[in-house]
C-alpha positions as CSV (number, residue, x, y, z in Angstrom):
1,M,0.0,-0.3,0.0
2,D,1.5,3.3,-1.2
3,I,1.3,6.6,1.2
4,R,-1.1,7.9,-0.8
5,S,-3.6,5.1,0.0
6,V,-2.7,5.0,3.6
7,L,-3.3,8.6,3.6
8,F,-6.9,8.7,1.7
9,L,-7.6,5.8,4.4
10,A,-6.6,8.1,7.3
11,V,-8.8,10.7,5.8
12,C,-12.0,8.4,5.2
13,L,-11.6,7.1,9.0
14,V,-11.7,10.9,10.0
15,F,-14.6,11.8,8.2
16,A,-16.4,8.7,9.0
17,S,-16.1,9.4,12.7
18,T,-17.8,12.3,12.4
19,S,-21.3,12.5,13.4
20,S,-22.5,16.0,12.3
21,V,-24.1,15.5,8.9
22,W,-25.8,18.9,8.3
23,S,-27.7,20.9,5.8
24,E,-29.5,24.1,6.3
25,D,-33.4,24.0,6.3
26,A,-35.5,27.0,4.8
27,D,-35.0,28.8,7.4
28,G,-30.8,28.9,7.5
29,N,-30.8,26.6,10.7
30,A,-27.8,23.5,10.3
31,M,-30.0,20.2,10.0
32,S,-28.5,16.8,10.6
33,L,-30.0,13.3,9.7
34,G,-31.7,13.2,12.9
35,D,-33.5,16.1,12.1
36,V,-34.7,14.9,8.9
37,K,-38.8,15.4,8.7
38,T,-39.6,14.6,5.1
39,L,-38.0,12.9,1.8
40,E,-37.3,16.5,0.5
41,D,-35.2,17.0,4.0
42,L,-33.5,13.7,3.3
43,A,-32.6,15.1,-0.5
44,Q,-31.1,18.1,1.1
45,V,-28.7,16.2,3.4
46,G,-28.3,13.9,0.6
47,G,-27.0,17.0,-1.4
48,Q,-25.0,18.1,1.5
49,L,-23.1,15.0,1.7
50,F,-22.6,14.6,-2.2
51,G,-20.9,18.0,-2.2
52,G,-19.2,17.4,1.0
53,K,-18.3,14.5,3.3
54,G,-19.1,11.8,0.4
55,Q,-16.3,13.7,-1.9
56,C,-18.8,12.9,-4.8
57,A,-19.1,16.1,-6.3
58,Q,-14.9,15.8,-6.5
59,C,-15.5,13.4,-9.8
60,H,-19.1,14.0,-10.5
61,S,-21.4,16.3,-11.8
62,L,-25.3,16.3,-12.2
63,Q,-25.5,19.1,-14.9
64,G,-23.9,16.6,-17.4
65,G,-20.5,16.4,-18.9
66,S,-17.9,13.5,-17.4
67,S,-14.9,14.7,-16.3
68,D,-11.6,12.8,-16.8
69,K,-12.2,11.3,-13.0
70,G,-15.9,10.0,-13.1
71,P,-19.1,10.2,-15.3
72,S,-22.0,12.9,-15.1
73,L,-24.9,11.6,-12.2
74,G,-27.2,13.8,-14.0
75,G,-30.6,11.8,-14.3
76,V,-28.9,8.9,-12.7
77,G,-31.7,8.8,-10.2
78,A,-34.2,8.1,-13.0
79,K,-31.9,6.0,-14.8
80,L,-30.4,3.1,-12.6
81,K,-32.5,0.9,-9.6
82,R,-32.0,2.2,-5.9
83,E,-30.3,-1.1,-5.3
84,F,-27.7,-0.6,-8.3
85,I,-26.6,3.1,-7.1
86,H,-26.4,1.4,-3.6
87,E,-24.3,-0.9,-4.2
88,S,-22.0,1.4,-6.5
89,L,-21.9,3.5,-3.3
90,V,-21.2,0.8,-0.7
91,K,-18.9,-1.4,-3.1
92,P,-17.5,1.0,-5.7
93,D,-14.8,-1.6,-7.0
94,V,-17.6,-3.9,-8.2
95,Y,-18.1,-2.2,-11.4
96,V,-15.3,-1.0,-13.7
97,Y,-17.1,2.1,-15.3
98,L,-16.1,3.2,-18.9
99,D,-15.4,6.6,-20.5
100,F,-17.3,6.5,-23.7
101,S,-16.0,9.6,-25.1
102,K,-12.7,7.9,-26.0
103,V,-12.4,5.5,-28.9
104,P,-12.1,2.5,-27.8
105,P,-14.0,3.1,-24.3
106,A,-11.4,3.2,-21.6
107,P,-11.8,3.1,-17.8
108,Y,-12.0,6.8,-16.0
109,A,-8.3,7.8,-14.7
110,A,-9.2,7.7,-11.2
111,P,-11.4,4.4,-9.7
112,M,-14.2,5.2,-7.4
113,P,-12.9,5.1,-4.2
114,P,-14.5,3.2,-1.4
115,T,-16.9,5.9,0.6
116,S,-16.6,6.9,4.2
117,L,-20.4,7.5,4.6
118,V,-23.0,5.5,6.9
119,K,-25.8,3.6,6.2
120,G,-28.1,6.7,6.6
121,E,-26.0,9.1,4.6
122,V,-25.8,6.4,1.9
123,L,-29.8,6.7,1.9
124,A,-29.7,10.4,1.9
125,V,-27.0,10.7,-1.2
126,I,-30.2,8.2,-3.0
127,A,-32.5,10.0,-2.1
128,Y,-30.6,13.4,-3.0
129,L,-30.0,11.3,-6.7
130,Q,-33.4,10.3,-7.4
131,H,-34.9,13.7,-6.1
132,S,-32.6,15.7,-8.5
133,S,-33.7,13.5,-11.2
134,G,-37.2,14.3,-10.7
135,Q,-38.3,11.0,-9.1
136,A,-39.8,9.8,-6.4
137,I,-37.8,9.3,-3.7
138,T,-37.7,5.3,-2.8
139,V,-36.0,5.7,0.7
140,D,-38.7,5.6,3.7
141,L,-37.8,7.6,6.5
142,S,-38.1,4.4,9.2
143,E,-34.9,3.1,7.2
144,L,-32.9,5.9,8.7
145,K,-33.2,4.7,12.4
Protein backbone atom coordinates (compact mmCIF):
# COMPACT_ATOMS: atom_id res chain seq x y z
CA MET A 1 0.00 0.00 0.00
CA ASP A 2 1.53 3.33 -1.01
CA ILE A 3 1.51 6.51 1.09
CA ARG A 4 -1.39 8.06 -0.86
CA SER A 5 -3.58 5.04 -0.08
CA VAL A 6 -2.68 5.21 3.60
CA LEU A 7 -3.45 8.95 3.72
CA PHE A 8 -6.75 8.45 1.89
CA LEU A 9 -7.81 5.75 4.37
CA ALA A 10 -6.82 7.97 7.30
CA VAL A 11 -8.92 10.84 5.95
CA CYS A 12 -11.85 8.46 5.39
CA LEU A 13 -11.63 7.26 8.99
CA VAL A 14 -11.62 10.82 10.28
CA PHE A 15 -14.69 11.71 8.21
CA ALA A 16 -16.42 8.46 9.18
CA SER A 17 -16.00 9.23 12.84
CA THR A 18 -17.84 12.54 12.60
CA SER A 19 -21.52 12.32 13.37
CA SER A 20 -22.69 15.80 12.44
CA VAL A 21 -24.03 15.45 8.93
CA TRP A 22 -25.71 18.74 8.30
CA SER A 23 -27.60 20.81 5.87
CA GLU A 24 -29.67 23.93 6.32
CA ASP A 25 -33.43 24.09 6.42
CA ALA A 26 -35.46 26.84 4.70
CA ASP A 27 -34.76 29.17 7.63
CA GLY A 28 -30.99 28.65 7.43
CA ASN A 29 -30.83 26.46 10.54
CA ALA A 30 -28.34 23.58 10.63
CA MET A 31 -29.96 20.20 10.03
CA SER A 32 -28.58 16.70 10.65
CA LEU A 33 -29.95 13.31 9.70
CA GLY A 34 -31.59 13.23 13.12
CA ASP A 35 -33.55 16.37 12.19
CA VAL A 36 -34.95 14.93 8.95
CA LYS A 37 -38.75 15.02 8.98
CA THR A 38 -39.57 14.72 5.27
CA LEU A 39 -38.15 13.07 2.19
CA GLU A 40 -37.25 16.53 0.88
CA ASP A 41 -35.20 17.12 4.05
CA LEU A 42 -33.46 13.80 3.42
CA ALA A 43 -32.65 14.77 -0.17
CA GLN A 44 -31.33 18.13 1.04
CA VAL A 45 -28.97 16.44 3.51
CA GLY A 46 -27.99 14.04 0.71
CA GLY A 47 -27.05 17.00 -1.47
CA GLN A 48 -24.78 18.34 1.27
CA LEU A 49 -23.18 14.91 1.60
CA PHE A 50 -22.73 14.71 -2.19
CA GLY A 51 -20.75 17.94 -2.17
CA GLY A 52 -19.18 17.53 1.26
CA LYS A 53 -18.30 14.47 3.31
CA GLY A 54 -19.11 12.02 0.51
CA GLN A 55 -16.75 13.90 -1.83
CA CYS A 56 -18.87 12.78 -4.80
CA ALA A 57 -18.70 16.19 -6.48
CA GLN A 58 -14.93 15.95 -6.77
CA CYS A 59 -15.40 13.51 -9.65
CA HIS A 60 -19.10 13.69 -10.59
CA SER A 61 -21.53 16.41 -11.57
CA LEU A 62 -25.28 16.41 -12.01
CA GLN A 63 -25.23 18.94 -14.85
CA GLY A 64 -24.05 16.51 -17.53
CA GLY A 65 -20.64 16.17 -19.03
CA SER A 66 -18.18 13.71 -17.60
CA SER A 67 -14.81 14.66 -16.19
CA ASP A 68 -11.60 12.68 -16.54
CA LYS A 69 -12.27 11.34 -13.06
CA GLY A 70 -15.86 10.12 -13.31
CA PRO A 71 -19.11 10.11 -15.27
CA SER A 72 -21.90 12.64 -14.90
CA LEU A 73 -24.61 11.51 -12.51
CA GLY A 74 -27.23 13.78 -14.06
CA GLY A 75 -30.48 11.84 -14.24
CA VAL A 76 -28.96 8.75 -12.63
CA GLY A 77 -31.82 8.57 -10.14
CA ALA A 78 -34.20 8.01 -13.05
CA LYS A 79 -31.95 5.63 -14.98
CA LEU A 80 -30.74 3.27 -12.27
CA LYS A 81 -32.50 1.26 -9.63
CA ARG A 82 -31.98 2.21 -6.01
CA GLU A 83 -30.24 -1.11 -5.30
CA PHE A 84 -27.68 -0.50 -8.04
CA ILE A 85 -26.92 3.02 -6.77
CA HIS A 86 -26.60 1.63 -3.24
CA GLU A 87 -24.18 -1.08 -4.33
CA SER A 88 -22.15 1.44 -6.34
CA LEU A 89 -21.75 3.54 -3.19
CA VAL A 90 -20.94 0.77 -0.72
CA LYS A 91 -18.94 -1.50 -3.06
CA PRO A 92 -17.46 0.88 -5.64
CA ASP A 93 -14.92 -1.63 -6.90
CA VAL A 94 -17.62 -4.07 -8.10
CA TYR A 95 -18.15 -2.19 -11.36
CA VAL A 96 -15.67 -0.76 -13.85
CA TYR A 97 -17.18 2.31 -15.43
CA LEU A 98 -16.02 3.16 -18.93
CA ASP A 99 -15.59 6.59 -20.47
CA PHE A 100 -17.36 6.27 -23.81
CA SER A 101 -16.09 9.68 -24.95
CA LYS A 102 -12.81 7.91 -25.68
CA VAL A 103 -12.22 5.55 -28.60
CA PRO A 104 -11.98 2.77 -27.66
CA PRO A 105 -13.89 3.24 -24.37
CA ALA A 106 -11.54 3.18 -21.40
CA PRO A 107 -11.88 3.19 -17.61
CA TYR A 108 -11.91 6.61 -15.97
CA ALA A 109 -8.54 7.87 -14.77
CA ALA A 110 -9.52 7.60 -11.11
CA PRO A 111 -11.32 4.49 -9.84
CA MET A 112 -14.19 5.28 -7.49
CA PRO A 113 -12.81 5.22 -3.95
CA PRO A 114 -14.61 3.57 -1.06
CA THR A 115 -17.03 5.91 0.65
CA SER A 116 -16.87 6.85 4.30
CA LEU A 117 -20.63 7.33 4.48
CA VAL A 118 -22.63 5.36 7.01
CA LYS A 119 -25.98 3.69 6.19
CA GLY A 120 -28.25 6.71 6.73
CA GLU A 121 -25.88 8.95 4.79
CA VAL A 122 -25.82 6.55 1.84
CA LEU A 123 -29.62 6.55 1.86
CA ALA A 124 -29.60 10.38 1.92
CA VAL A 125 -27.35 10.49 -1.17
CA ILE A 126 -29.65 8.01 -2.93
CA ALA A 127 -32.62 10.25 -2.04
CA TYR A 128 -30.72 13.26 -3.40
CA LEU A 129 -29.90 11.52 -6.69
CA GLN A 130 -33.50 10.40 -7.12
CA HIS A 131 -34.93 13.81 -6.20
CA SER A 132 -32.50 15.69 -8.46
CA SER A 133 -33.60 13.41 -11.31
CA GLY A 134 -37.25 14.34 -10.78
CA GLN A 135 -38.08 10.89 -9.45
CA ALA A 136 -39.99 9.80 -6.38
CA ILE A 137 -37.69 9.10 -3.45
CA THR A 138 -37.82 5.38 -2.63
CA VAL A 139 -36.14 5.67 0.76
CA ASP A 140 -38.54 5.34 3.67
CA LEU A 141 -37.70 7.55 6.65
CA SER A 142 -38.00 4.51 8.94
CA GLU A 143 -34.86 3.10 7.24
CA LEU A 144 -32.77 5.84 8.87
CA LYS A 145 -33.18 4.26 12.29
